[in-house]
N, C-alpha and C positions, 0 to 999 in steps of 0.2 A: 748706247748713248741715246737720250731722249731730249728733244727740245721743241720749241714752238716757233713758228714763223707767223708774224702778224703783219699783214699787208695793209698799209694805210694809203688811202687815195686822197691826194691833194688837188684833184681836179686838173686844171691846166698846168699846174706846177709839177705834175707827175705823181709817181707813187714811191713809197718807201717800204722796204721789207725790214722789219725789226726782228733780228735773230740774235738771241743771247742764250747760250746753253745753261746759264745759271738761273734763268727765270722759270719758275714753276707754273703749273696750271693755275694754282691759287693766286700767284702774283699777276698773271695775265688777267684773270677775272677782277682782281683788285684795281688794276690800272684802267680797265674798262669802266668799272663802277665809279671810279673817281673822276672820270672824264679825261684822263691823260691820253688814252687811246680813243680816237674818234674817227668817223668815216672809214670804218674797217671794210675792206674788200673781202678778205677771207682770213681764216686762221687755220694753219695746218699743223698737225702734230707729227713730228718725225721721230720714229722709234726704230732703230736698226736700219733695215733696208725698206721699211714701209712708210707710206705717207697717208695720213687720214685727215679729211676735211672735218674739223670740229667746230666750225664757225657757229652753227646754229646752237649747238649744245652749250658752248661757252657764253655766247650772247644771252641765252636764256638764263644761265646761272648768274650772270652779272646783273641781270634785271631784277632778280629776286632779292628781297631784303634779307639781311642776315639777322636771325633772331637767336641770341645766346640761349643755350639749353636751359639755363636757370630762369629765364623769363617765360618759359612755356609752363602753363598751369594745366596739367592733364586732368586734375579733378574738376576744374571749372569747365573744361571741354565736355567731360562726361556728364556733368550736371546740366549743362546747356542742352545736350542731346536728349536727356530725360525730360526736361521741361518742354522741349519742342514736341516730343512724342505725346505728352499729356495734353498739350494744347491742341494737337491734331485730333486726339481721341474725343475731345470735347466738342469739336465742330462736326 
């Protein structure tokens, strides 16, 4: 069994551990991105008998904007790179 523990710090009002075996990593990231989870103390991933602190990794993922694959124009990226090389050669 694998699940996440998200510890929320409410300051003087205390802390709350959100533990739901049905919530996936993607759902935790989504809730952070949406602002539903704030003031996070830590996020632990429990898998079998091991515990891993995944706070930094998940917060980093939550901060990155999601770009649908169909919105990425690889040809434009390649052409921009070529243009930058030519501009550099001219200077």
